[in-house]
N, C-alpha and C positions, 0 to 999 in steps of 0.2 A: 578150830583154826586160830592161831595167835597172830593177829595183825593189830596195827595201831588203831585205837578207837577214838582218839582225840579228834575233836572238830568234825565228827561224823554223826549221822542220825539214821534211824531205821527207815528203810525204803518204803515200809508199809504204814507205820504209825507216825513217822517223822520225829519221834522223840529222840533227844540226844542220848548217846551211850554214856554210861558210867563204867568205871573200872571193873566193878563186880558183875556187870551184865553178861549174860550168856549170849554170845553173838555168833551167828552163822552167816556164811557168805555164799552168794549164788555161784555155782560152779561154772556158769557160762560167762556172766559179766562182772562178777565180783561184788555186786551190790550187797551191803550189810543189812541184816535183819536181826531183831530179837528172835531167839529160837521159837518162842511161843507164837510170834507173829508169822514166822515162816511156816510152822506146822499148821497154823489155823487155815491157811489157803493151799498148802501143799506144794507151792512153787514160788518162784521169784515174783515179787510184787511188780517188777518192771519187765515181765516176760514179753509183753507186747512190743517192746522196743528191741528185743533180741534180733540180731541180724541187720539192724538199721544203723544209720549214722547217729541216732539218738541213744544207742546202747550205753549203759552206765559207764563202762570203762573207757569208751571212746569219748564221751563227754568230759570225763576227768582229764584225759590226755589233751583235749582241746583247751581246757581251762589252764592247764599247766603251761601250754605253749603260749597262750595269751599273756599270762603273768610274766613269762620270761621276756616277751617282746616289750611289755610296758616297763619292766625294770631297767632295760637298757634303751633309753629313749631315742636313740638316733642311730641311723646309718652314718650319721655325721661323725661319730666317735671313731677313733683309730687306736688300736691296741699298741701300736708302735710307740716306744718311749720317746718323749720329747722333753728336754730340760724344762722344768717348771711344772710338770704334770703332778708333782707331789701335792701342790696346793689344792687340786681338785679331786684327789683320790678318795678322801674320806667324806666328801660332801654327798648330799642326796643325789639320786640319779636324774639330774636335770640336763637338758641340752644346753650347755654353756656356749655353744657355737651359734645359737640362734638359727639352726637349720642349714648352716653352711658346712660342706664336707670338710673334714679335718685336714685333708691333704690338698685342699684348694689353694692355689698359689695366688696370693693377693697382688704381689708385685715383687720383682727382683728376687725371686726365690723364697720369699717369706710366705709361709703357709698360714692358713687360718688358725691352726693349732698353736703355732708359735706366737701369733698375735694374741690369742686368748691368754696364753701364759704370761704375756707381757702386760696386757691390759688389766687382768686379774679381776677387777670389779665391774659389774654391769656389762659383762662380755656379751650377753644375749642381745644387747642393743648395738654395741660398737662393731662386732665382727660382721654382721650383715651390712652395716653402714660402710665398712671398709671394702666389702665386696662390691657394693653399689657405686661407690664414688670412684672417680678416676681423674686424670688430668683434663679430660674433656667434660667431666661432670663433677663440679666441685661443690655444688650447692646442696644443702641439707637444712635441717632446723634442729636446734638444740635449746630447749627451754632453760636449762640450768645456765648455759652460756649466755643467754639473753639477760637473765636477772642478775647473774654474778659473772660478768665477762672476765675481769681481771682474776677474781678468785678461782674460777673454774680452770683457767689456763695454768695458774700456779699449782693448783691441786693435781693436775695431770702432768706436772713437771715440765711444761713448756715455758721455762722461766724467761727467756728473752721476749717472747710475745706477751707474756703476762706482765712483765715490767713495763713494756712500751704501752700496752693498753692501760695499765694502772696510771702511768704518767699523764696520758691524755684524759683519763677520767678525773684525775686531780685538777688538771688545768680547767676542764669543763666546770668543775665545782667552784674553783677560784673565780672564774669569770662571772659566775652567777651570784657570788657572795654579796656584792654591793646591793643587788636587788633584794636579796634575802634580809640583809641588815636593815634596808629601808622599810620593808614590811614589818620587821620586828619593832623598829622604832615607832611606827605608826599604829602598832597594836593589832596588826592583822592576826597574829597567832593567838590572840586572846578571844577571838570570835568563836562562839560555841554553836551558833545557829547558822546553818548553811544558807538560809534565806538572806542573811545579812551580808554575804560575800559580795554580791553585785552592788549593793548600796555602798559598801566600803570602797570599792574601786571607783565608783561614780563620784564619790565625794573627795577621794584622795589622789585621783589620777594626776591632778595638777602638781601635787607635791612629789611626784616621782619623776626624776630627770629622764629625758628620752634616751640618753646614753646608757643609763642603768637598765632601762627596758631592753634596749638593743643587745647589751651584753648578756642579759639573762636569756634572751632568745637564742643567741649564738651558743651559749653554754649548754642550754637544753638540747639544741639540735646536735651539737657535737656528742653529747652523752648518748642521745638516741641513736645516732648513726653508728657509734662504736658498738652499741649493743646489737644492732641489726647485723653489722658486718661479722661480729664474732659468732652470733647465733647461726648465721648462714654458712660461714666458712670454717667454723670451729671443728666440726667433725672431719673435714678434709685436712685441716692442719694437723689434727691429732693422728690421722692416718699416716701422713707424711712423716711426722715425728716418730711414730711407732716403727715404721718400716726402716727409717734411717738408724734408729737406735738398735733394733734387732739385728740388722746387718752388721753394725759396728761390734756388737757384743759377740756375735757368732764368729767374727774374724779375729777378735783380739782377746776374748775372755778365757780365763782358766776355769771359771765356775759360772757357766751360762745361767743356770737356775737362780743363783744368788744375785747376779747382775740384773736379771729380769725383775726380781723383786725390788732391787735398789733403784733402778731407773724407770720402772713401770709402776703400775698400780696407782693408788690415790694417796696423796699426802694431805690429811686433814689439818695438819699444822700449817702448811703453806696456804691453805684456804683461809684459815683464821688470820694469818699474817696479812694476806691481801685485803681481807674484810676490814681489819683494823686500820690499815694504811689508807684506803680510799675514804674511810669515814672520818678519820681523825687528822690526817696530815694536812688537808686544806685549812682547817682551823688553826693549826700550829703555824703553818706558813704565813697565814694572813696576819698573825701577830707581828711579823717582822717586815711586812710590806708597808 
């Protein structure tokens, strides 16, 4: 009987088959044996399982069915073509919708699959967030938005909000500059032992003007509040931005897939621009104040 021997082993001795081996197959369940192994017992080594759900050919069928289910990870995927699907076609079989059904309508006719094709990166996180959030439930938490509020907004192409947050971040830094400069002049940044920090402030507090301290407090609070607000509302803002852009593209675009890539996804360039701006602009502005 000429069948594929690759990745198979004898049902009796369990040794793998080689191309030159003389192999016979059980006429009932199809289990493969070396001819000598089969002849040595005169019947199939798995005869006791014949007629049960553990029969060799039935177990093979179950294994194939399980592999097929694992290869297509989700009932969430939809075979219907949606502009932008090309990005995900050659990627590993991962549920890029994060468990959300592909045809789930997030809002205003925008489906989860369309949102995925617009978001492009880290969709496993954002699509479930889009489903969870609504006009009545706007709060979430985004660690990247907390640590890099301006940069994250710009990278996700929410330019207006990113610029506004960036301006307030720069203002917060400028307000704190006099305090930082005072510390620099007093040699605070030369301290290498943490135990000396308290001694430094105890001995130099009189040399720090109260207005400078107040400004530093206001600047720090402004920066902290900005981070908290963007971290809590950032995902909701991004949801609104994505829905608005997707609707606009569907109504006006001649090439929806291309415009999804143009207006969606992540811009690392804009992230770096935001990072450079909030770190360097305050010092440049301070030179002219």
